[in-house]
N, C-alpha and C positions, 0 to 999 in steps of 0.2 A: 430574416435569418433566425433560426432557432438558437437558443442559448447554448446548446451543445456545439453547434457549428461555430458560433461566435468564439467560444473558448478554444476550440480546436484550431481556429484560424489566427489566433493571437497568442503567441508564445508567452507573453507577459501574463495574460489571464490564466493560461494553463499552469504557469509556474506558481502564481499566487494561490490558485485552488489546490494544487498539489502540496504546497507548503502548509496550508491550513490542515489538510488531511494528514500529512506526514507528522506534523507537530502533535496532533491528537493521539497518534500511536506511539511516538517517541517520548515516552513518559519521563525518562531521565534527562531529556534534552541533550543527549550526547551527539546528536547529528547522525545517528544510525539507529536502525530498528533491529534489535537483537531477537534471539529466539523467544525469550521470556515476554518481551513486548508484543511480538507477533502472536504468541499464544493467547495473551490476554485480549488482543484485538479480535482474534478469530472467535474466542469464546463469547465475547460481547455480541458479535454478529450472529453466531450460531445459537445463542441463548442456552448453552449447555451449563451444567454445574461446573464451577471452577475446578473441581477435583477430577473431572472427566479426563481420561488419558487420550490426548490428541497428538501424541508424539509423531506418529506416521504422517498425519495430515500436515502438521507444522513443518516437518522435514520436506515434504513434497512442495509445499508453498514456498518455503525458503529456497529450495533448489531452483524453482522457476523464477523467482524474483531476483535472486542473487546472481546476476549475470557475470560478475567477475570472480566468483568463488571465494569471496572474503569471509563468508560466514555470517554476514549481516546485510541488511538492506539499506543501501545508501540512497540519498535523495534522488539522484539521477535515475536510479533503478525504479524507485517508487513513482516518479513522474512518468516514466514510460508505462507503468501499470495504469495510472490514471488516464493517460492518453488512449491506451488500448480499450479501457472500459468505456470511455466516452464514445469512441468510434463504434464499439459494439452496440451501445445504446442508441446511437444515431441511425444504425442500419435497420 
Protein backbone atom coordinates (compact mmCIF):
# COMPACT_ATOMS: atom_id res chain seq x y z
CA UNK A 1 0.00 0.00 0.00
CA UNK A 2 1.34 3.43 -0.89
CA UNK A 3 1.87 6.01 1.84
CA UNK A 4 -0.90 8.15 0.34
CA UNK A 5 -3.40 5.29 0.45
CA UNK A 6 -2.29 4.48 3.97
CA UNK A 7 -3.03 8.05 5.09
CA UNK A 8 -6.32 8.19 3.21
CA UNK A 9 -7.50 4.94 4.76
CA UNK A 10 -6.63 5.98 8.33
CA UNK A 11 -8.45 9.06 9.61
CA UNK A 12 -6.05 9.42 12.55
CA UNK A 13 -3.07 9.65 10.17
CA UNK A 14 -4.93 12.08 7.93
CA UNK A 15 -5.78 14.21 10.96
CA UNK A 16 -2.16 14.24 12.20
CA UNK A 17 -0.80 15.19 8.76
CA UNK A 18 -3.45 17.86 8.31
CA UNK A 19 -2.75 19.27 11.79
CA UNK A 20 0.99 19.54 11.06
CA UNK A 21 0.28 21.40 7.84
CA UNK A 22 -2.44 23.56 9.40
CA UNK A 23 -0.16 24.59 12.27
CA UNK A 24 2.53 25.63 9.80
CA UNK A 25 0.10 28.09 8.20
CA UNK A 26 -1.73 29.19 11.38
CA UNK A 27 1.06 31.50 12.49
CA UNK A 28 -0.78 33.10 15.42
CA UNK A 29 -2.03 29.70 16.66
CA UNK A 30 -5.61 30.98 16.77
CA UNK A 31 -7.03 27.73 15.42
CA UNK A 32 -8.05 29.48 12.21
CA UNK A 33 -6.26 30.54 9.05
CA UNK A 34 -7.14 34.12 8.25
CA UNK A 35 -6.61 36.04 5.05
CA UNK A 36 -3.19 37.35 6.12
CA UNK A 37 -1.91 33.88 7.01
CA UNK A 38 -3.31 32.44 3.79
CA UNK A 39 -1.61 35.20 1.81
CA UNK A 40 1.75 34.50 3.47
CA UNK A 41 1.43 30.75 2.83
CA UNK A 42 0.51 31.26 -0.83
CA UNK A 43 3.39 33.70 -1.30
CA UNK A 44 5.81 31.12 0.12
CA UNK A 45 4.46 28.51 -2.29
CA UNK A 46 4.42 30.86 -5.25
CA UNK A 47 7.84 32.38 -4.53
CA UNK A 48 6.52 35.87 -5.20
CA UNK A 49 7.76 39.10 -3.70
CA UNK A 50 5.88 39.64 -0.41
CA UNK A 51 4.59 42.99 -1.67
CA UNK A 52 3.01 41.39 -4.76
CA UNK A 53 -0.75 42.06 -4.87
CA UNK A 54 -2.48 38.68 -4.66
CA UNK A 55 -5.82 39.90 -3.33
CA UNK A 56 -7.91 38.29 -6.07
CA UNK A 57 -6.10 34.96 -5.80
CA UNK A 58 -6.40 34.93 -2.03
CA UNK A 59 -10.10 35.77 -2.16
CA UNK A 60 -10.67 32.94 -4.62
CA UNK A 61 -8.76 30.41 -2.50
CA UNK A 62 -10.53 31.58 0.66
CA UNK A 63 -13.93 31.26 -1.03
CA UNK A 64 -13.11 27.69 -2.05
CA UNK A 65 -11.72 26.59 1.32
CA UNK A 66 -14.17 28.45 3.58
CA UNK A 67 -17.15 26.12 3.19
CA UNK A 68 -19.17 27.70 6.02
CA UNK A 69 -18.61 31.33 4.96
CA UNK A 70 -16.98 32.37 8.25
CA UNK A 71 -14.21 34.33 6.51
CA UNK A 72 -11.47 32.06 7.86
CA UNK A 73 -10.29 28.52 7.16
CA UNK A 74 -10.98 26.24 10.09
CA UNK A 75 -9.23 22.95 10.69
CA UNK A 76 -12.04 20.74 9.34
CA UNK A 77 -12.04 22.75 6.09
CA UNK A 78 -8.26 22.49 5.82
CA UNK A 79 -8.36 18.74 6.50
CA UNK A 80 -10.79 18.33 3.61
CA UNK A 81 -8.32 20.17 1.35
CA UNK A 82 -5.51 17.83 2.41
CA UNK A 83 -7.74 14.81 1.74
CA UNK A 84 -8.63 16.08 -1.73
CA UNK A 85 -4.99 16.83 -2.54
CA UNK A 86 -3.89 13.34 -1.47
CA UNK A 87 -6.66 11.78 -3.55
CA UNK A 88 -5.57 13.82 -6.56
CA UNK A 89 -1.93 12.79 -6.08
CA UNK A 90 -2.98 9.17 -5.78
CA UNK A 91 -4.78 9.17 -9.15
